[in-house]
C-alpha positions, 0 to 999 in steps of 0.5 A: 751891566748886571746879570745873573750868573750862569755856571752851566755850559750849554749842551752844544759846547760840552766836550769841546776841546778848547785847546783845539778851538783857538788857533793861537800861539802856545798858551796865549789867551787860554786862561783869559776872561773877556767882558760882555762888550769884548765878547760882543765885539768878537761876535759882532753883536750887541752886549744885550745879545751876549747877556741873552746868550748867557741867560739862555745857557748858550754861553758860560759865564761867571759873575764878578764881584761888581755884578758884571760877568766874565766869559772865558775867552775859550768859551767865547771863541768856541761859540763864535766858531759854532755860530760860524758853522751854523751860518755856513750850514744855513747858507748851503741849505738855502743855496741847495733849496734855491737851486732845486726850485730853479730860482737861478734858471736862465733868464730869457 
């Protein structure tokens, strides 16, 4: 998989304390990198979607010598947690709007 490298961290992740992001034993995975397919499996998305995240500046990555890319495991985990929070927030908003609209009223 070949992509252009992206050194910029997405604004959404600036200031993230990566030590707090991973709930793993001391030192585990802190300096490891992941391949595109590994990140895709972690996020439950396609490798092409991961490439789009990198190209859009939403996920930081560096280019390897062979033209593939590497993503810090801490950055991948930070993105996963952020996406999970966004999804939860969207579901809560949908439930609130649905209740206000009376969609779940008693059936006759």
